[in-house]
N, C-alpha and C positions, 0 to 999 in steps of 0.2 A: 584542457580542463584541469584545474588544480584541485586536488582533494583537500578538504579542510580536515578530514579525518579518514584514515585508511581503514580497510577491513580488519586489519590486525589490532588497531588500537580503539576502535569503536567510538571515536570522538574524544576530544580532550576533556570536555566538561562532564560527560556522562558515559558510563560503560555500556549504555543501551542504545547509542546512536551511531549511525554512519552517514555522513553527509558529503556532498560533492558541490563545489562552487559551480555556478552555471552562467552561461551567457543568455541573453534574453530570447534567443531563437530556439533553444532546446526545449523539448517537452519535459516537464518535471514529473517524476514518478515517485510515489511513496510506497515502500514495501513495509508492511506491518506483519511481522512473523517472529516468534520467539525461537525458531529453529535457525541457528546461526549458519549452518551449512546451506540450507535452502536459500535464506535471505542473501548470504554472501555470494553464492553461485549466481543467482538471478541478477544481483546488483552488478557483478563483474560483466556478465553477458550484456545487460542493457547498456552499460557504459560503452562497450565496444560498438553498440548499435547507434550511439549518438544521443542517448537519453541522459538527462541529469537525474540522478537517483539518490534518494535519502532512504535510510532504513531505520525503523524503530523496532527494537526487540521486546518492548513491553508497552503497556497502554499509556503510562504517564508520558514517556518520551514521544509516543505517537501523538498524543494530544498537544504537546508543546510544539512539535513540528507543524501540525495542522493549523494551530493558532497563529503561527508566525509566517507561513508560506502558503502559496497557492499551488495546487497540483492539478495536472491534466488527468492523471490516472492514479488511483489508490488501489493497491493489491493488499487484501487483508485476510489473515487467518483469524476468524473470530474466536477461536479457542485458545487464547493466550492465558498464561498464568499471571497473576497479579491481583492486587486488592481492588483495583478500579473496575474490573470486569466481573460482575457477579452473575451475569446472564449472557448467553450468546448474543442476544439482541443488542446489548449495550454498546459494544464496540462498533458494530455496523451502523447503529443509529448515531453514534458520536461522529463517525466518519462523515455521514451524510449531513449532519448539522454543521460541522466545521468546514466541510469541503462540498458545498451544495452543487458546484458546477463540475466537480471531478467525476470522471467515469470510474465506476466501482467494479472491481473484480474480487470475488470471494474465492479464496483458495484454501481448501481444508482437507484434512484426513478423516473428518467425522461428519460427513454430509447427512442430512435428515430432511424429511418433509417440512418440519418447522423452520429449519434454517433456510430452505428454498423459499418459503413464504416470506420470511423476514427480509431476505435479500431482494426478492421481487418488490415488496412494498417500499423498499428504500432505493429502488431504481438501479439495482445491480445489472450491469451489462452481461455478466457471466458468473456462474457458480461452477467451480471446477474442483474435482477431487485430486488429492495428492496421490501419487507423484505425477507431475507434469514435466515435460522436457522444457529446458530454458528456451529453446528455439520456438517451441509451440507458444509459450507465454509471451516471448518477444514479438512474434508475429501478431498475436492477439492484441497486445498493447499498441503496436504500430498501427493496426487497422481498426481499432475500436472506435465506434461512433462517438463523437464529442458531444457533450451536453451543452446546452445553451441556457440563457436566462429563463426561457419559457418552461424549462423542465425543473426549475429550482424547487418547486413545491413537492416534487416526487419524494 
């Protein structure tokens, strides 16, 4: 696996992206979280587990990655800073619109009943509270049920 951008430089074109080149057989995972420590730690662990991993540290970068690549799993913290996300629902709904077949995991430090409802309405496979161990998240990503075209409208 050859990184196009390492965890230290966050991408050549944007300070908010970390990407990894992939072969066709690897499952692609997108991590959307503005906490660089969490995103970087989970990215490094998932790479050791054989996943291809991209990281977006803010909503605009996340939207660009989702518009240009297909992901098997998207892990999102819906409470990012940035002008694109005005409401909690916006980022989760954007993920579902741009990645209709991706399995969605919501990972947040600020869970609420409203967030749980939004996540469920958008077909989230899991809603988890921070902190979570990288091994727990890695196991979940590895074993998460895959969505198919029949679930596209969720």
